All heavy atoms as atom14 arrays in JSON, in Angstrom:
{
  "sequence": "MLGLFKKKSKIEILQKKYEKLMAQWHKLSSVNRAESDKKYAEAENILKQIEILQKQ",
  "atom14_mask": [
    [1, 1, 1, 1, 1, 1, 1, 1, 0, 0, 0, 0, 0, 0],
    [1, 1, 1, 1, 1, 1, 1, 1, 0, 0, 0, 0, 0, 0],
    [1, 1, 1, 1, 0, 0, 0, 0, 0, 0, 0, 0, 0, 0],
    [1, 1, 1, 1, 1, 1, 1, 1, 0, 0, 0, 0, 0, 0],
    [1, 1, 1, 1, 1, 1, 1, 1, 1, 1, 1, 0, 0, 0],
    [1, 1, 1, 1, 1, 1, 1, 1, 1, 0, 0, 0, 0, 0],
    [1, 1, 1, 1, 1, 1, 1, 1, 1, 0, 0, 0, 0, 0],
    [1, 1, 1, 1, 1, 1, 1, 1, 1, 0, 0, 0, 0, 0],
    [1, 1, 1, 1, 1, 1, 0, 0, 0, 0, 0, 0, 0, 0],
    [1, 1, 1, 1, 1, 1, 1, 1, 1, 0, 0, 0, 0, 0],
    [1, 1, 1, 1, 1, 1, 1, 1, 0, 0, 0, 0, 0, 0],
    [1, 1, 1, 1, 1, 1, 1, 1, 1, 0, 0, 0, 0, 0],
    [1, 1, 1, 1, 1, 1, 1, 1, 0, 0, 0, 0, 0, 0],
    [1, 1, 1, 1, 1, 1, 1, 1, 0, 0, 0, 0, 0, 0],
    [1, 1, 1, 1, 1, 1, 1, 1, 1, 0, 0, 0, 0, 0],
    [1, 1, 1, 1, 1, 1, 1, 1, 1, 0, 0, 0, 0, 0],
    [1, 1, 1, 1, 1, 1, 1, 1, 1, 0, 0, 0, 0, 0],
    [1, 1, 1, 1, 1, 1, 1, 1, 1, 1, 1, 1, 0, 0],
    [1, 1, 1, 1, 1, 1, 1, 1, 1, 0, 0, 0, 0, 0],
    [1, 1, 1, 1, 1, 1, 1, 1, 1, 0, 0, 0, 0, 0],
    [1, 1, 1, 1, 1, 1, 1, 1, 0, 0, 0, 0, 0, 0],
    [1, 1, 1, 1, 1, 1, 1, 1, 0, 0, 0, 0, 0, 0],
    [1, 1, 1, 1, 1, 0, 0, 0, 0, 0, 0, 0, 0, 0],
    [1, 1, 1, 1, 1, 1, 1, 1, 1, 0, 0, 0, 0, 0],
    [1, 1, 1, 1, 1, 1, 1, 1, 1, 1, 1, 1, 1, 1],
    [1, 1, 1, 1, 1, 1, 1, 1, 1, 1, 0, 0, 0, 0],
    [1, 1, 1, 1, 1, 1, 1, 1, 1, 0, 0, 0, 0, 0],
    [1, 1, 1, 1, 1, 1, 1, 1, 0, 0, 0, 0, 0, 0],
    [1, 1, 1, 1, 1, 1, 0, 0, 0, 0, 0, 0, 0, 0],
    [1, 1, 1, 1, 1, 1, 0, 0, 0, 0, 0, 0, 0, 0],
    [1, 1, 1, 1, 1, 1, 1, 0, 0, 0, 0, 0, 0, 0],
    [1, 1, 1, 1, 1, 1, 1, 1, 0, 0, 0, 0, 0, 0],
    [1, 1, 1, 1, 1, 1, 1, 1, 1, 1, 1, 0, 0, 0],
    [1, 1, 1, 1, 1, 0, 0, 0, 0, 0, 0, 0, 0, 0],
    [1, 1, 1, 1, 1, 1, 1, 1, 1, 0, 0, 0, 0, 0],
    [1, 1, 1, 1, 1, 1, 0, 0, 0, 0, 0, 0, 0, 0],
    [1, 1, 1, 1, 1, 1, 1, 1, 0, 0, 0, 0, 0, 0],
    [1, 1, 1, 1, 1, 1, 1, 1, 1, 0, 0, 0, 0, 0],
    [1, 1, 1, 1, 1, 1, 1, 1, 1, 0, 0, 0, 0, 0],
    [1, 1, 1, 1, 1, 1, 1, 1, 1, 1, 1, 1, 0, 0],
    [1, 1, 1, 1, 1, 0, 0, 0, 0, 0, 0, 0, 0, 0],
    [1, 1, 1, 1, 1, 1, 1, 1, 1, 0, 0, 0, 0, 0],
    [1, 1, 1, 1, 1, 0, 0, 0, 0, 0, 0, 0, 0, 0],
    [1, 1, 1, 1, 1, 1, 1, 1, 1, 0, 0, 0, 0, 0],
    [1, 1, 1, 1, 1, 1, 1, 1, 0, 0, 0, 0, 0, 0],
    [1, 1, 1, 1, 1, 1, 1, 1, 0, 0, 0, 0, 0, 0],
    [1, 1, 1, 1, 1, 1, 1, 1, 0, 0, 0, 0, 0, 0],
    [1, 1, 1, 1, 1, 1, 1, 1, 1, 0, 0, 0, 0, 0],
    [1, 1, 1, 1, 1, 1, 1, 1, 1, 0, 0, 0, 0, 0],
    [1, 1, 1, 1, 1, 1, 1, 1, 0, 0, 0, 0, 0, 0],
    [1, 1, 1, 1, 1, 1, 1, 1, 1, 0, 0, 0, 0, 0],
    [1, 1, 1, 1, 1, 1, 1, 1, 0, 0, 0, 0, 0, 0],
    [1, 1, 1, 1, 1, 1, 1, 1, 0, 0, 0, 0, 0, 0],
    [1, 1, 1, 1, 1, 1, 1, 1, 1, 0, 0, 0, 0, 0],
    [1, 1, 1, 1, 1, 1, 1, 1, 1, 0, 0, 0, 0, 0],
    [1, 1, 1, 1, 1, 1, 1, 1, 1, 0, 0, 0, 0, 0]
  ],
  "atom14_positions": [
    [[14.71, 22.49, -0.28], [13.5, 23.4, -0.28], [12.75, 23.18, -1.67], [11.61, 23.25, -1.64], [14.03, 24.83, -0.2], [12.89, 25.83, 0.03], [12.28, 25.59, 1.64], [11.43, 27.08, 1.87], [0.0, 0.0, 0.0], [0.0, 0.0, 0.0], [0.0, 0.0, 0.0], [0.0, 0.0, 0.0], [0.0, 0.0, 0.0], [0.0, 0.0, 0.0]],
    [[13.42, 22.9, -2.76], [12.8, 22.78, -3.95], [11.91, 21.45, -4.02], [10.92, 21.4, -4.64], [13.74, 22.76, -5.12], [14.51, 24.05, -5.46], [15.52, 23.85, -6.48], [13.48, 25.11, -5.71], [0.0, 0.0, 0.0], [0.0, 0.0, 0.0], [0.0, 0.0, 0.0], [0.0, 0.0, 0.0], [0.0, 0.0, 0.0], [0.0, 0.0, 0.0]],
    [[12.41, 20.47, -3.31], [11.62, 19.22, -3.17], [10.41, 19.29, -2.31], [9.56, 18.37, -2.34], [0.0, 0.0, 0.0], [0.0, 0.0, 0.0], [0.0, 0.0, 0.0], [0.0, 0.0, 0.0], [0.0, 0.0, 0.0], [0.0, 0.0, 0.0], [0.0, 0.0, 0.0], [0.0, 0.0, 0.0], [0.0, 0.0, 0.0], [0.0, 0.0, 0.0]],
    [[10.26, 20.31, -1.67], [9.05, 20.53, -0.72], [7.71, 20.4, -1.48], [6.66, 19.98, -1.04], [9.19, 21.88, -0.01], [8.13, 22.15, 1.06], [8.11, 21.06, 2.18], [8.33, 23.49, 1.74], [0.0, 0.0, 0.0], [0.0, 0.0, 0.0], [0.0, 0.0, 0.0], [0.0, 0.0, 0.0], [0.0, 0.0, 0.0], [0.0, 0.0, 0.0]],
    [[7.63, 21.0, -2.74], [6.5, 21.12, -3.47], [6.39, 20.12, -4.57], [5.52, 20.27, -5.43], [6.22, 22.55, -3.95], [6.16, 23.62, -2.85], [7.16, 24.45, -2.6], [5.04, 23.62, -2.07], [7.13, 25.42, -1.58], [4.94, 24.53, -1.03], [6.0, 25.4, -0.76], [0.0, 0.0, 0.0], [0.0, 0.0, 0.0], [0.0, 0.0, 0.0]],
    [[7.37, 19.21, -4.55], [7.39, 18.18, -5.65], [6.08, 17.29, -5.51], [5.79, 16.72, -4.43], [8.63, 17.34, -5.43], [8.77, 16.22, -6.53], [10.0, 15.4, -6.27], [9.98, 14.29, -7.07], [10.91, 13.24, -6.76], [0.0, 0.0, 0.0], [0.0, 0.0, 0.0], [0.0, 0.0, 0.0], [0.0, 0.0, 0.0], [0.0, 0.0, 0.0]],
    [[5.5, 17.11, -6.6], [4.21, 16.24, -6.73], [4.69, 14.78, -6.76], [5.6, 14.36, -7.44], [3.44, 16.54, -7.98], [2.12, 15.91, -8.0], [1.3, 16.37, -9.12], [-0.09, 15.77, -9.05], [-0.96, 16.21, -10.12], [0.0, 0.0, 0.0], [0.0, 0.0, 0.0], [0.0, 0.0, 0.0], [0.0, 0.0, 0.0], [0.0, 0.0, 0.0]],
    [[4.05, 13.95, -5.88], [4.36, 12.51, -5.9], [3.92, 11.77, -7.05], [2.73, 12.18, -7.48], [3.85, 11.92, -4.59], [4.54, 12.42, -3.34], [4.05, 11.66, -2.08], [4.73, 12.14, -0.9], [4.33, 11.41, 0.35], [0.0, 0.0, 0.0], [0.0, 0.0, 0.0], [0.0, 0.0, 0.0], [0.0, 0.0, 0.0], [0.0, 0.0, 0.0]],
    [[4.63, 10.87, -7.51], [4.11, 10.07, -8.69], [3.08, 9.08, -8.24], [2.9, 8.77, -7.02], [5.34, 9.21, -9.16], [5.74, 8.26, -8.34], [0.0, 0.0, 0.0], [0.0, 0.0, 0.0], [0.0, 0.0, 0.0], [0.0, 0.0, 0.0], [0.0, 0.0, 0.0], [0.0, 0.0, 0.0], [0.0, 0.0, 0.0], [0.0, 0.0, 0.0]],
    [[2.4, 8.5, -9.09], [1.39, 7.52, -8.88], [1.95, 6.26, -8.1], [1.32, 5.78, -7.16], [0.72, 7.07, -10.17], [-0.51, 6.14, -10.09], [-1.72, 6.68, -9.57], [-2.8, 5.7, -9.68], [-3.96, 6.11, -8.99], [0.0, 0.0, 0.0], [0.0, 0.0, 0.0], [0.0, 0.0, 0.0], [0.0, 0.0, 0.0], [0.0, 0.0, 0.0]],
    [[3.16, 5.88, -8.47], [3.75, 4.75, -7.87], [4.08, 4.97, -6.44], [3.83, 4.28, -5.51], [4.95, 4.36, -8.54], [4.64, 3.79, -9.96], [5.79, 3.27, -7.77], [5.84, 3.4, -10.88], [0.0, 0.0, 0.0], [0.0, 0.0, 0.0], [0.0, 0.0, 0.0], [0.0, 0.0, 0.0], [0.0, 0.0, 0.0], [0.0, 0.0, 0.0]],
    [[4.6, 6.35, -6.15], [4.95, 6.63, -4.8], [3.61, 6.71, -3.86], [3.7, 6.28, -2.65], [5.62, 8.04, -4.67], [6.98, 7.99, -5.21], [7.52, 9.45, -5.38], [6.75, 10.43, -5.59], [8.81, 9.5, -5.28], [0.0, 0.0, 0.0], [0.0, 0.0, 0.0], [0.0, 0.0, 0.0], [0.0, 0.0, 0.0], [0.0, 0.0, 0.0]],
    [[2.54, 7.17, -4.41], [1.22, 7.21, -3.65], [0.81, 5.87, -3.27], [0.36, 5.53, -2.19], [0.28, 7.98, -4.45], [0.67, 9.47, -4.57], [-1.13, 7.86, -3.82], [-0.2, 10.25, -5.52], [0.0, 0.0, 0.0], [0.0, 0.0, 0.0], [0.0, 0.0, 0.0], [0.0, 0.0, 0.0], [0.0, 0.0, 0.0], [0.0, 0.0, 0.0]],
    [[0.84, 4.98, -4.37], [0.46, 3.48, -4.14], [1.35, 2.89, -3.07], [0.92, 2.05, -2.3], [0.38, 2.78, -5.41], [-0.8, 3.21, -6.35], [-0.58, 2.49, -7.7], [-2.02, 2.77, -5.79], [0.0, 0.0, 0.0], [0.0, 0.0, 0.0], [0.0, 0.0, 0.0], [0.0, 0.0, 0.0], [0.0, 0.0, 0.0], [0.0, 0.0, 0.0]],
    [[2.69, 3.11, -3.14], [3.55, 2.46, -2.14], [3.28, 2.9, -0.74], [3.33, 2.05, 0.1], [5.0, 2.86, -2.58], [5.55, 2.08, -3.76], [6.86, 2.44, -4.24], [7.43, 3.69, -3.93], [7.59, 1.68, -4.92], [0.0, 0.0, 0.0], [0.0, 0.0, 0.0], [0.0, 0.0, 0.0], [0.0, 0.0, 0.0], [0.0, 0.0, 0.0]],
    [[3.02, 4.22, -0.54], [2.59, 4.57, 0.8], [1.28, 3.91, 1.25], [1.18, 3.46, 2.43], [2.41, 6.1, 0.83], [3.6, 6.97, 0.75], [4.25, 6.83, 2.11], [5.54, 7.75, 2.17], [6.14, 7.68, 3.37], [0.0, 0.0, 0.0], [0.0, 0.0, 0.0], [0.0, 0.0, 0.0], [0.0, 0.0, 0.0], [0.0, 0.0, 0.0]],
    [[0.33, 3.86, 0.34], [-0.87, 3.14, 0.64], [-0.69, 1.65, 0.99], [-1.22, 1.13, 1.9], [-1.95, 3.22, -0.62], [-3.29, 3.08, -0.23], [-4.13, 3.31, -1.48], [-5.5, 3.68, -1.13], [-6.36, 3.92, -2.34], [0.0, 0.0, 0.0], [0.0, 0.0, 0.0], [0.0, 0.0, 0.0], [0.0, 0.0, 0.0], [0.0, 0.0, 0.0]],
    [[0.14, 0.97, 0.18], [0.61, -0.35, 0.47], [1.21, -0.59, 1.87], [0.8, -1.41, 2.56], [1.46, -0.86, -0.61], [2.08, -2.31, -0.4], [1.24, -3.29, -0.66], [3.38, -2.43, -0.03], [1.69, -4.6, -0.55], [3.79, -3.69, 0.17], [3.04, -4.81, -0.06], [3.51, -6.2, 0.14], [0.0, 0.0, 0.0], [0.0, 0.0, 0.0]],
    [[2.16, 0.34, 2.14], [2.8, 0.21, 3.5], [1.9, 0.48, 4.64], [1.95, -0.32, 5.71], [3.91, 1.31, 3.57], [5.1, 0.98, 2.65], [6.1, 2.23, 2.62], [5.93, 3.15, 3.4], [7.01, 2.08, 1.76], [0.0, 0.0, 0.0], [0.0, 0.0, 0.0], [0.0, 0.0, 0.0], [0.0, 0.0, 0.0], [0.0, 0.0, 0.0]],
    [[0.86, 1.41, 4.35], [-0.09, 1.52, 5.53], [-1.03, 0.39, 5.66], [-1.32, -0.06, 6.79], [-0.95, 2.76, 5.15], [-1.97, 3.24, 6.14], [-2.78, 4.52, 5.71], [-3.9, 4.79, 6.66], [-4.68, 5.81, 6.17], [0.0, 0.0, 0.0], [0.0, 0.0, 0.0], [0.0, 0.0, 0.0], [0.0, 0.0, 0.0], [0.0, 0.0, 0.0]],
    [[-1.44, -0.2, 4.56], [-2.2, -1.41, 4.62], [-1.53, -2.59, 5.27], [-2.08, -3.31, 6.03], [-2.83, -1.75, 3.25], [-3.85, -1.01, 2.74], [-4.11, -1.32, 1.26], [-5.22, -1.08, 3.5], [0.0, 0.0, 0.0], [0.0, 0.0, 0.0], [0.0, 0.0, 0.0], [0.0, 0.0, 0.0], [0.0, 0.0, 0.0], [0.0, 0.0, 0.0]],
    [[-0.28, -2.65, 4.98], [0.5, -3.86, 5.51], [0.75, -3.6, 7.06], [0.65, -4.61, 7.81], [1.83, -4.02, 4.79], [1.78, -4.57, 3.41], [0.96, -6.21, 3.36], [2.17, -7.14, 3.8], [0.0, 0.0, 0.0], [0.0, 0.0, 0.0], [0.0, 0.0, 0.0], [0.0, 0.0, 0.0], [0.0, 0.0, 0.0], [0.0, 0.0, 0.0]],
    [[0.85, -2.39, 7.48], [0.97, -2.13, 8.92], [-0.37, -2.47, 9.66], [-0.34, -3.04, 10.73], [1.31, -0.66, 9.19], [0.0, 0.0, 0.0], [0.0, 0.0, 0.0], [0.0, 0.0, 0.0], [0.0, 0.0, 0.0], [0.0, 0.0, 0.0], [0.0, 0.0, 0.0], [0.0, 0.0, 0.0], [0.0, 0.0, 0.0], [0.0, 0.0, 0.0]],
    [[-1.46, -2.07, 9.02], [-2.77, -2.5, 9.54], [-2.95, -3.92, 9.6], [-3.43, -4.47, 10.51], [-3.91, -1.82, 8.69], [-3.92, -0.27, 8.8], [-4.96, 0.36, 7.99], [-5.52, -0.21, 7.05], [-5.15, 1.71, 8.16], [0.0, 0.0, 0.0], [0.0, 0.0, 0.0], [0.0, 0.0, 0.0], [0.0, 0.0, 0.0], [0.0, 0.0, 0.0]],
    [[-2.59, -4.61, 8.57], [-2.68, -6.1, 8.46], [-1.97, -6.86, 9.61], [-2.48, -7.58, 10.16], [-2.14, -6.58, 7.11], [-1.92, -8.08, 7.03], [-2.8, -9.02, 6.94], [-0.6, -8.68, 7.08], [-2.22, -10.16, 7.0], [-0.9, -10.07, 7.12], [0.66, -8.22, 7.23], [0.13, -10.97, 7.17], [1.71, -9.19, 7.18], [1.39, -10.56, 7.15]],
    [[-0.71, -6.21, 9.86], [0.1, -6.77, 10.94], [-0.61, -6.65, 12.22], [-0.52, -7.62, 13.16], [1.49, -6.1, 10.86], [2.5, -6.78, 11.75], [2.16, -7.47, 12.92], [3.69, -6.96, 11.63], [3.25, -7.95, 13.53], [4.2, -7.64, 12.73], [0.0, 0.0, 0.0], [0.0, 0.0, 0.0], [0.0, 0.0, 0.0], [0.0, 0.0, 0.0]],
    [[-1.08, -5.37, 12.51], [-1.77, -5.26, 13.87], [-3.02, -6.12, 13.97], [-3.17, -6.65, 15.06], [-2.21, -3.7, 13.93], [-1.0, -2.79, 14.2], [-1.58, -1.37, 14.28], [-0.34, -0.43, 14.47], [-0.89, 0.96, 14.44], [0.0, 0.0, 0.0], [0.0, 0.0, 0.0], [0.0, 0.0, 0.0], [0.0, 0.0, 0.0], [0.0, 0.0, 0.0]],
    [[-3.81, -6.26, 12.89], [-4.99, -6.99, 12.93], [-4.81, -8.49, 12.98], [-5.66, -9.3, 13.36], [-5.92, -6.69, 11.84], [-6.63, -5.3, 11.9], [-7.28, -5.02, 10.5], [-7.57, -5.27, 12.94], [0.0, 0.0, 0.0], [0.0, 0.0, 0.0], [0.0, 0.0, 0.0], [0.0, 0.0, 0.0], [0.0, 0.0, 0.0], [0.0, 0.0, 0.0]],
    [[-3.63, -8.91, 12.59], [-3.35, -10.41, 12.49], [-3.44, -11.14, 13.76], [-3.82, -12.3, 13.8], [-2.0, -10.65, 11.83], [-0.9, -10.23, 12.66], [0.0, 0.0, 0.0], [0.0, 0.0, 0.0], [0.0, 0.0, 0.0], [0.0, 0.0, 0.0], [0.0, 0.0, 0.0], [0.0, 0.0, 0.0], [0.0, 0.0, 0.0], [0.0, 0.0, 0.0]],
    [[-3.2, -10.51, 14.95], [-3.34, -11.16, 16.18], [-4.62, -10.83, 16.89], [-4.84, -11.59, 17.9], [-2.16, -10.76, 17.17], [-2.27, -9.25, 17.27], [0.0, 0.0, 0.0], [0.0, 0.0, 0.0], [0.0, 0.0, 0.0], [0.0, 0.0, 0.0], [0.0, 0.0, 0.0], [0.0, 0.0, 0.0], [0.0, 0.0, 0.0], [0.0, 0.0, 0.0]],
    [[-5.51, -10.0, 16.34], [-6.78, -9.63, 17.0], [-7.94, -10.15, 16.17], [-8.78, -10.9, 16.79], [-6.81, -8.11, 17.16], [-8.09, -7.74, 17.68], [-5.66, -7.55, 17.84], [0.0, 0.0, 0.0], [0.0, 0.0, 0.0], [0.0, 0.0, 0.0], [0.0, 0.0, 0.0], [0.0, 0.0, 0.0], [0.0, 0.0, 0.0], [0.0, 0.0, 0.0]],
    [[-8.02, -9.89, 14.87], [-9.14, -10.21, 14.04], [-8.76, -10.84, 12.71], [-8.21, -10.1, 11.85], [-9.94, -8.92, 13.95], [-11.31, -9.24, 13.27], [-11.57, -10.36, 12.64], [-12.23, -8.31, 13.39], [0.0, 0.0, 0.0], [0.0, 0.0, 0.0], [0.0, 0.0, 0.0], [0.0, 0.0, 0.0], [0.0, 0.0, 0.0], [0.0, 0.0, 0.0]],
    [[-8.72, -12.11, 12.55], [-8.15, -12.73, 11.44], [-8.94, -12.36, 10.23], [-8.3, -12.09, 9.08], [-8.28, -14.29, 11.69], [-7.62, -15.04, 10.64], [-6.18, -14.78, 10.55], [-5.53, -15.51, 9.4], [-4.33, -15.57, 9.05], [-3.46, -14.99, 9.91], [-3.88, -16.26, 8.07], [0.0, 0.0, 0.0], [0.0, 0.0, 0.0], [0.0, 0.0, 0.0]],
    [[-10.22, -12.19, 10.16], [-11.01, -12.02, 9.07], [-10.73, -10.58, 8.49], [-10.55, -10.38, 7.28], [-12.51, -12.04, 9.4], [0.0, 0.0, 0.0], [0.0, 0.0, 0.0], [0.0, 0.0, 0.0], [0.0, 0.0, 0.0], [0.0, 0.0, 0.0], [0.0, 0.0, 0.0], [0.0, 0.0, 0.0], [0.0, 0.0, 0.0], [0.0, 0.0, 0.0]],
    [[-10.58, -9.6, 9.41], [-10.23, -8.24, 9.0], [-8.88, -8.15, 8.46], [-8.5, -7.47, 7.49], [-10.34, -7.18, 10.08], [-11.82, -6.97, 10.41], [-12.57, -6.15, 9.38], [-12.0, -5.25, 8.78], [-13.67, -6.44, 9.06], [0.0, 0.0, 0.0], [0.0, 0.0, 0.0], [0.0, 0.0, 0.0], [0.0, 0.0, 0.0], [0.0, 0.0, 0.0]],
    [[-7.94, -8.92, 9.11], [-6.49, -8.83, 8.61], [-6.43, -9.47, 7.2], [-5.63, -9.02, 6.37], [-5.56, -9.61, 9.53], [-5.75, -11.05, 9.53], [0.0, 0.0, 0.0], [0.0, 0.0, 0.0], [0.0, 0.0, 0.0], [0.0, 0.0, 0.0], [0.0, 0.0, 0.0], [0.0, 0.0, 0.0], [0.0, 0.0, 0.0], [0.0, 0.0, 0.0]],
    [[-7.27, -10.56, 6.91], [-7.31, -11.05, 5.57], [-7.79, -10.1, 4.61], [-7.2, -9.97, 3.37], [-8.12, -12.38, 5.54], [-7.48, -13.5, 6.27], [-6.21, -13.48, 6.56], [-8.12, -14.53, 6.63], [0.0, 0.0, 0.0], [0.0, 0.0, 0.0], [0.0, 0.0, 0.0], [0.0, 0.0, 0.0], [0.0, 0.0, 0.0], [0.0, 0.0, 0.0]],
    [[-8.71, -9.28, 4.9], [-9.25, -8.2, 3.99], [-8.17, -7.2, 3.7], [-7.98, -6.79, 2.52], [-10.56, -7.56, 4.65], [-11.62, -8.4, 4.6], [-12.84, -7.65, 5.25], [-14.03, -8.51, 5.48], [-15.27, -7.82, 6.19], [0.0, 0.0, 0.0], [0.0, 0.0, 0.0], [0.0, 0.0, 0.0], [0.0, 0.0, 0.0], [0.0, 0.0, 0.0]],
    [[-7.46, -6.79, 4.79], [-6.42, -5.8, 4.63], [-5.29, -6.36, 3.69], [-4.75, -5.71, 2.9], [-5.8, -5.4, 6.01], [-6.72, -4.56, 6.7], [-7.04, -3.19, 6.17], [-8.03, -2.4, 7.04], [-8.46, -1.21, 6.57], [0.0, 0.0, 0.0], [0.0, 0.0, 0.0], [0.0, 0.0, 0.0], [0.0, 0.0, 0.0], [0.0, 0.0, 0.0]],
    [[-5.01, -7.65, 3.92], [-3.94, -8.26, 3.13], [-4.33, -8.3, 1.66], [-3.53, -8.05, 0.71], [-3.62, -9.68, 3.65], [-2.45, -10.24, 3.04], [-1.06, -9.85, 3.37], [-2.6, -11.26, 1.96], [-0.03, -10.49, 2.7], [-1.46, -11.79, 1.4], [-0.24, -11.39, 1.78], [0.9, -11.99, 1.14], [0.0, 0.0, 0.0], [0.0, 0.0, 0.0]],
    [[-5.54, -8.6, 1.41], [-6.07, -8.69, 0.0], [-5.98, -7.34, -0.62], [-5.74, -7.22, -1.87], [-7.53, -9.23, 0.0], [0.0, 0.0, 0.0], [0.0, 0.0, 0.0], [0.0, 0.0, 0.0], [0.0, 0.0, 0.0], [0.0, 0.0, 0.0], [0.0, 0.0, 0.0], [0.0, 0.0, 0.0], [0.0, 0.0, 0.0], [0.0, 0.0, 0.0]],
    [[-6.39, -6.33, 0.0], [-6.32, -4.98, -0.51], [-4.82, -4.59, -0.83], [-4.61, -4.05, -1.79], [-6.93, -3.92, 0.6], [-8.31, -3.88, 0.77], [-8.76, -2.84, 1.81], [-8.36, -1.75, 1.76], [-9.59, -3.29, 2.69], [0.0, 0.0, 0.0], [0.0, 0.0, 0.0], [0.0, 0.0, 0.0], [0.0, 0.0, 0.0], [0.0, 0.0, 0.0]],
    [[-3.93, -4.86, 0.09], [-2.5, -4.61, -0.13], [-1.93, -5.39, -1.35], [-1.26, -4.85, -2.1], [-1.74, -5.08, 1.13], [0.0, 0.0, 0.0], [0.0, 0.0, 0.0], [0.0, 0.0, 0.0], [0.0, 0.0, 0.0], [0.0, 0.0, 0.0], [0.0, 0.0, 0.0], [0.0, 0.0, 0.0], [0.0, 0.0, 0.0], [0.0, 0.0, 0.0]],
    [[-2.43, -6.56, -1.51], [-2.06, -7.43, -2.8], [-2.47, -6.76, -4.02], [-1.8, -6.68, -4.93], [-2.54, -8.9, -2.64], [-1.62, -9.65, -1.68], [-0.27, -9.78, -2.0], [0.09, -10.1, -3.07], [0.51, -9.47, -1.04], [0.0, 0.0, 0.0], [0.0, 0.0, 0.0], [0.0, 0.0, 0.0], [0.0, 0.0, 0.0], [0.0, 0.0, 0.0]],
    [[-3.74, -6.15, -3.96], [-4.3, -5.55, -5.2], [-3.45, -4.27, -5.43], [-3.18, -4.05, -6.7], [-5.71, -5.12, -4.96], [-6.62, -6.37, -5.03], [-6.33, -7.34, -5.69], [-7.81, -6.24, -4.35], [0.0, 0.0, 0.0], [0.0, 0.0, 0.0], [0.0, 0.0, 0.0], [0.0, 0.0, 0.0], [0.0, 0.0, 0.0], [0.0, 0.0, 0.0]],
    [[-3.1, -3.62, -4.49], [-2.26, -2.32, -4.68], [-0.86, -2.69, -5.12], [-0.32, -2.07, -6.17], [-2.18, -1.45, -3.32], [-3.62, -0.89, -3.11], [-1.02, -0.45, -3.51], [-3.75, -0.12, -1.82], [0.0, 0.0, 0.0], [0.0, 0.0, 0.0], [0.0, 0.0, 0.0], [0.0, 0.0, 0.0], [0.0, 0.0, 0.0], [0.0, 0.0, 0.0]],
    [[-0.32, -3.75, -4.66], [0.96, -4.26, -5.14], [0.88, -4.63, -6.63], [1.86, -4.35, -7.42], [1.45, -5.37, -4.32], [2.84, -5.94, -4.6], [3.81, -4.92, -4.33], [3.08, -7.14, -3.78], [0.0, 0.0, 0.0], [0.0, 0.0, 0.0], [0.0, 0.0, 0.0], [0.0, 0.0, 0.0], [0.0, 0.0, 0.0], [0.0, 0.0, 0.0]],
    [[-0.14, -5.21, -7.06], [-0.34, -5.51, -8.47], [-0.38, -4.31, -9.24], [0.19, -4.23, -10.39], [-1.62, -6.49, -8.69], [-1.44, -7.84, -8.18], [-2.68, -8.64, -8.41], [-2.67, -9.95, -7.61], [-3.84, -10.62, -7.65], [0.0, 0.0, 0.0], [0.0, 0.0, 0.0], [0.0, 0.0, 0.0], [0.0, 0.0, 0.0], [0.0, 0.0, 0.0]],
    [[-1.07, -3.28, -8.89], [-1.17, -1.99, -9.51], [0.23, -1.36, -9.77], [0.64, -0.91, -10.75], [-2.09, -1.06, -8.84], [-3.55, -1.5, -8.9], [-4.44, -0.52, -8.07], [-3.92, 0.42, -7.49], [-5.7, -0.89, -7.96], [0.0, 0.0, 0.0], [0.0, 0.0, 0.0], [0.0, 0.0, 0.0], [0.0, 0.0, 0.0], [0.0, 0.0, 0.0]],
    [[0.94, -1.53, -8.48], [2.39, -0.91, -8.67], [3.25, -1.66, -9.69], [3.91, -1.03, -10.54], [3.05, -0.99, -7.2], [2.32, -0.04, -6.26], [4.56, -0.62, -7.3], [2.75, -0.28, -4.86], [0.0, 0.0, 0.0], [0.0, 0.0, 0.0], [0.0, 0.0, 0.0], [0.0, 0.0, 0.0], [0.0, 0.0, 0.0], [0.0, 0.0, 0.0]],
    [[3.08, -3.04, -9.74], [3.87, -3.69, -10.65], [3.53, -3.43, -12.08], [4.33, -3.31, -13.08], [3.64, -5.27, -10.4], [4.29, -5.7, -9.12], [4.04, -7.18, -8.81], [3.08, -7.74, -9.39], [4.66, -7.62, -7.77], [0.0, 0.0, 0.0], [0.0, 0.0, 0.0], [0.0, 0.0, 0.0], [0.0, 0.0, 0.0], [0.0, 0.0, 0.0]],
    [[2.14, -3.23, -12.34], [1.68, -2.82, -13.66], [2.28, -1.49, -14.05], [2.73, -1.36, -15.15], [0.15, -2.82, -13.71], [-0.35, -4.23, -13.61], [-0.32, -2.03, -14.97], [-1.86, -4.35, -13.45], [0.0, 0.0, 0.0], [0.0, 0.0, 0.0], [0.0, 0.0, 0.0], [0.0, 0.0, 0.0], [0.0, 0.0, 0.0], [0.0, 0.0, 0.0]],
    [[2.29, -0.47, -13.17], [2.75, 0.8, -13.48], [4.35, 0.77, -13.66], [4.8, 1.58, -14.55], [2.47, 1.83, -12.36], [0.92, 2.24, -12.2], [0.78, 3.04, -11.06], [0.55, 2.98, -13.53], [0.0, 0.0, 0.0], [0.0, 0.0, 0.0], [0.0, 0.0, 0.0], [0.0, 0.0, 0.0], [0.0, 0.0, 0.0], [0.0, 0.0, 0.0]],
    [[4.97, -0.03, -13.1], [6.48, -0.18, -13.15], [6.82, -0.68, -14.53], [7.89, -0.49, -15.04], [7.05, -0.96, -12.05], [7.12, -0.19, -10.79], [7.62, -0.92, -9.61], [7.69, -2.11, -9.62], [8.1, -0.28, -8.57], [0.0, 0.0, 0.0], [0.0, 0.0, 0.0], [0.0, 0.0, 0.0], [0.0, 0.0, 0.0], [0.0, 0.0, 0.0]],
    [[6.05, -1.58, -15.03], [6.28, -2.23, -16.43], [6.07, -1.23, -17.5], [6.66, -1.47, -18.56], [5.41, -3.49, -16.49], [5.8, -4.6, -15.62], [4.91, -5.8, -15.85], [5.24, -6.98, -14.92], [4.44, -8.08, -15.13], [0.0, 0.0, 0.0], [0.0, 0.0, 0.0], [0.0, 0.0, 0.0], [0.0, 0.0, 0.0], [0.0, 0.0, 0.0]],
    [[5.3, -0.3, -17.29], [4.98, 0.71, -18.35], [6.12, 1.62, -18.69], [6.94, 2.01, -17.93], [3.77, 1.54, -18.07], [2.47, 0.73, -18.05], [1.23, 1.53, -17.68], [1.32, 2.73, -17.29], [0.11, 0.94, -17.81], [0.0, 0.0, 0.0], [0.0, 0.0, 0.0], [0.0, 0.0, 0.0], [0.0, 0.0, 0.0], [0.0, 0.0, 0.0]]
  ]
}
C-alpha cells in the first residue's frame, strides 16, 4: 500500500517510454519501414539518456 504513491525515478520513466517505443517499432516494422526506423531512432536516443543517468 505504501508503494502506491511512490514517485517513479527518471530512469523508470525513460525505461517505460523505451519499452513503448520498441513495441511500436516492432508493430511498424512489417507495415511501414520508414516510420519503424523513426521509432527505433527515438528509442535509441532514450536508451542513451538512460545510460547517461545510470552512470551518474
